[in-house]
C-alpha positions in Angstrom: 0.0 0.0 0.0 1.1 3.6 -0.7 2.2 6.2 1.8 -0.1 7.7 4.4 -1.7 11.0 5.3 -3.1 12.3 8.5 -6.5 13.8 8.1 -6.8 16.8 10.3 -3.3 16.0 11.5 -4.8 13.1 13.5 -6.4 10.3 11.5 -3.8 8.4 9.6 -5.0 6.7 6.4 -3.4 5.0 3.5 -3.5 7.4 0.5 -5.5 5.2 -1.8 -9.0 4.9 -0.4 -12.4 3.8 -1.7 -15.4 5.7 -2.9 -18.6 3.9 -2.0 -21.0 5.6 -4.5 -21.0 2.7 -7.0 -22.2 0.1 -4.5 -25.7 1.4 -4.9 -28.1 1.0 -7.7 -28.2 2.6 -11.2 -28.3 6.4 -11.0 -27.0 6.1 -7.4 -30.5 5.1 -6.4 -31.7 2.1 -4.4 -29.9 -1.2 -3.7 -27.1 -2.5 -5.9 -28.0 -4.9 -8.7 -25.7 -7.5 -7.1 -25.9 -7.1 -3.4 -23.7 -10.0 -2.5 -20.9 -8.7 -4.7 -21.2 -5.2 -3.2 -20.7 -6.8 0.3 -17.7 -8.8 -1.0 -16.2 -5.5 -2.3 -16.5 -3.9 1.1 -15.1 -6.9 3.0 -12.2 -7.1 0.6 -11.1 -3.5 1.4 -9.3 -4.1 4.7 -7.7 -7.3 3.3 -6.1 -5.1 0.6 -4.9 -2.4 3.0 -7.6 0.1 2.2 -8.5 1.9 5.4 -10.3 5.0 4.2 -13.8 4.8 2.8 -15.8 7.8 1.5 -19.6 7.8 1.3 -22.6 10.1 1.6 -26.1 9.9 3.1 -27.4 10.7 -0.4 -25.9 7.6 -2.0 -28.9 5.4 -2.4 -30.0 7.4 -0.4 -28.8 5.7 2.8 -28.0 2.5 1.0 -24.3 3.0 0.9 -24.0 3.8 4.6 -26.2 0.8 5.5 -24.1 -1.6 3.4 -20.9 -0.3 4.9 -22.1 -0.9 8.4 -23.4 -4.4 7.5 -20.1 -5.4 6.0 -17.5 -3.7 8.1 -18.8 -2.6 11.5 -17.2 -2.1 14.0 -14.6 -0.7 11.6 -11.4 -1.9 13.3 -8.6 0.1 11.7 -10.9 1.8 9.3 -11.9 5.4 8.9 -15.3 6.2 7.4 -16.0 9.6 5.9 -19.5 10.7 4.9 -21.2 13.8 3.5 -24.5 15.7 3.6 -26.1 18.5 1.7 -28.1 16.7 -1.0 -31.6 15.3 -1.0 -32.8 12.8 -3.7 -36.0 12.3 -5.6 -35.0 9.6 -8.0 -32.2 8.1 -10.0 -29.6 10.7 -11.1 -31.7 13.4 -9.4 -29.9 15.6 -6.9 -31.2 18.6 -4.9 -28.9 20.8 -2.8 -30.2 21.4 0.7 -27.7 22.9 3.2 -30.1 24.4 5.7 -28.6 24.0 9.1 -31.4 21.9 10.5 -31.1 19.5 7.5 -27.3 19.2 7.8 -27.4 18.5 11.5 -30.2 16.0 11.2 -28.4 14.3 8.3 -25.2 14.0 10.4 -27.2 12.4 13.3 -28.8 10.0 10.8 -25.4 9.0 9.4 -24.2 8.3 12.9 -27.1 5.9 13.4 -26.8 4.2 10.0 -23.0 3.8 10.3 -23.2 2.7 13.9 -20.8 5.3 15.1 -20.6 7.5 18.2 -18.6 10.1 16.2 -18.0 10.4 12.5 -14.3 10.6 11.8 -14.7 12.9 8.8 -17.9 14.6 7.7 -18.0 16.8 4.6 -20.3 19.5 3.3 -21.4 18.0 0.0 -21.9 21.4 -1.6 -22.3 25.1 -0.7 -26.0 26.0 -1.1 -26.4 29.3 -2.8 -29.8 29.8 -1.3 -28.6 29.6 2.3 -26.3 32.2 3.9 -22.8 30.7 4.1 -22.5 31.8 7.7 -25.4 29.5 8.5 -24.0 26.5 6.6 -20.5 26.9 8.1 -22.0 27.5 11.5 -23.8 24.2 11.3 -20.5 22.4 10.6 -18.9 24.2 13.5 -21.8 23.1 15.7 -21.3 19.5 14.7 -17.6 19.7 15.6 -18.3 21.5 18.9 -21.0 19.0 19.9 -18.5 16.1 19.2 -20.8 14.5 16.6 -18.0 14.7 14.0 -14.2 14.7 14.6 -13.1 16.5 11.4 -14.9 18.5 8.7 -14.4 19.0 5.0 -15.9 20.6 1.9 -16.8 19.4 -1.6 -16.6 21.3 -5.0 -15.1 24.5 -3.6 -12.6 27.1 -4.7 -9.6 28.4 -2.8 -11.7 31.4 -1.7 -14.4 29.0 -0.4 -11.8 27.1 1.6 -10.5 30.3 3.1 -14.0 31.5 4.0 -14.9 28.2 5.7 -11.5 28.1 7.5 -12.5 31.3 9.3 -15.3 29.4 10.9 -14.0 25.8 11.3 -10.8 23.9 10.5 -11.1 22.5 7.0 -9.5 19.0 7.1 -10.3 17.9 3.5 -11.5 19.1 0.2 -13.3 16.9 -2.3 -13.4 18.2 -5.9 -13.7 16.5 -9.3 -10.1 16.0 -10.4 -8.2 13.6 -12.6 -5.4 13.5 -15.2 -7.7 15.1 -17.8 -9.8 17.4 -15.6 -7.4 19.9 -14.0 -9.7 22.8 -13.2 -8.8 22.4 -9.5 -5.0 22.6 -9.9 -4.9 25.7 -7.7 -7.0 24.0 -5.0 -4.7 20.9 -5.1 -1.7 23.2 -4.6 -3.4 25.2 -1.8 -4.4 22.0 0.0 -0.8 20.7 -0.2 0.6 24.0 1.2 -1.8 23.9 4.1 -1.9 20.3 5.1 -5.4 19.8 3.8 -6.3 16.4 2.3 -7.5 16.6 -1.3 -10.0 13.9 -2.2 -10.4 13.7 -6.0 -13.7 12.3 -7.1 -14.0 10.8 -10.6 -10.2 10.0 -10.3 -10.4 7.8 -13.4 -12.5 10.2 -15.5 -11.1 11.7 -18.7 -11.4 12.2 -22.4 -9.4 13.4 -25.4 -6.1 12.3 -26.8 -4.5 11.6 -23.5 -7.0 8.9 -22.7 -7.5 7.3 -26.1 -6.0 3.9 -27.2 -2.5 4.6 -28.4 -2.3 7.8 -26.5 0.3 8.9 -24.0 -1.3 7.2 -21.1 -2.0 4.0 -22.9 1.6 3.8 -24.2 3.0 4.4 -20.8 0.7 1.8 -19.2 1.7 -0.8 -21.8 5.4 -0.1 -21.2 4.7 -0.6 -17.5 2.7 -3.8 -18.0 -0.2 -2.0 -16.2 -3.7 -0.8 -17.0 -4.2 2.9 -18.0 -6.4 3.5 -15.0 -3.7 2.2 -12.7 -1.2 4.7 -14.2 -3.7 7.5 -13.9 -4.1 6.7 -10.2 -0.3 6.6 -9.8 -0.1 10.0 -11.4 -2.6 11.4 -8.9 -0.6 9.9 -6.0 2.6 11.6 -7.3 0.8 14.9 -8.0 0.5 15.9 -4.3 1.5 14.4 -0.9 -2.0 15.3 0.4 -3.8 13.6 -2.5 -6.3 10.9 -1.4 -7.8 9.2 -4.5 -11.0 7.2 -3.9 -11.7 5.1 -6.9 -15.0 3.2 -6.6 -16.3 0.1 -8.1 -19.0 -2.6 -7.5 -16.7 -5.5 -8.6 -14.0 -7.2 -6.6 -11.8 -7.7 -9.7 -11.9 -3.9 -10.4 -11.2 -3.1 -6.8 -8.1 -5.3 -6.8 -6.9 -3.7 -10.1 -7.4 -0.2 -8.7 -5.5 -1.0 -5.4 -2.6 -2.4 -7.3 -2.0 1.2 -8.6 -0.5 2.0 -5.2 2.6 -0.1 -6.1 3.3 1.9 -9.2 5.9 4.7 -8.6 6.1 6.9 -11.6 9.4 8.5 -12.4 9.7 12.3 -12.7 10.0 11.9 -16.4 6.9 9.7 -16.7 4.9 12.2 -14.6 6.1 15.1 -16.6 5.3 13.4 -19.9 1.7 13.0 -18.9 1.5 16.5 -17.4 2.9 18.1 -20.6 0.3 16.3 -22.8 -2.5 17.6 -20.7 -1.2 21.2 -20.4 
């Protein structure tokens, strides 16, 4: 397993984690098509050295948290992170709701569903433009002050958003869309690295264009390494920043094992630069 990072300077996790969105049904709605395989995926995580799991109350909704508890409680050696700020009305339908009462109620529900006395890391899933930021950030601070959560993070935010939230509560992690082809959060990655904030890239294996096509730069490097392109893409993320915490998700054990194997790939500076130049 790859190197570690301490979330909030306290919770040490291996830097290749698992995103538990895909263990739900199509459109991140309802139970998984193959429930037994989803449970096998979760049970395989600690065996592979994965000790950081990211989920959200909106995945299912509730399904992901419930399956995690069923498969892994009491989480010996594992750190579970969850998020709140969305409500759901159907497959692929997401509605932002970050009213303080909703956030606090959601955190309390997650505690029950995960079977925890305190959530190690709880993240604001989005910033709600309809609710004053002071109220949203104040709710996060209340959760911290009340001891319901140990550390707090944000999702899909700018550097300015991080600084604004940091004036109210310590920001332990940031979770933005980021991968080898999607670099819109480069400045956020660098800010997090400079300030000891964990950066959790969701869609870590996303991408398009020349870089990702068969015969492209990534594919050629993967072939030379005897690896899969996705494994090299994850290795690139791990080398990009010491506070990077990729969370590739899957509903299949074989894909999980393939993803985790990426932690053993140490790109050279030349390989990293070759991929970086092609994107830029």
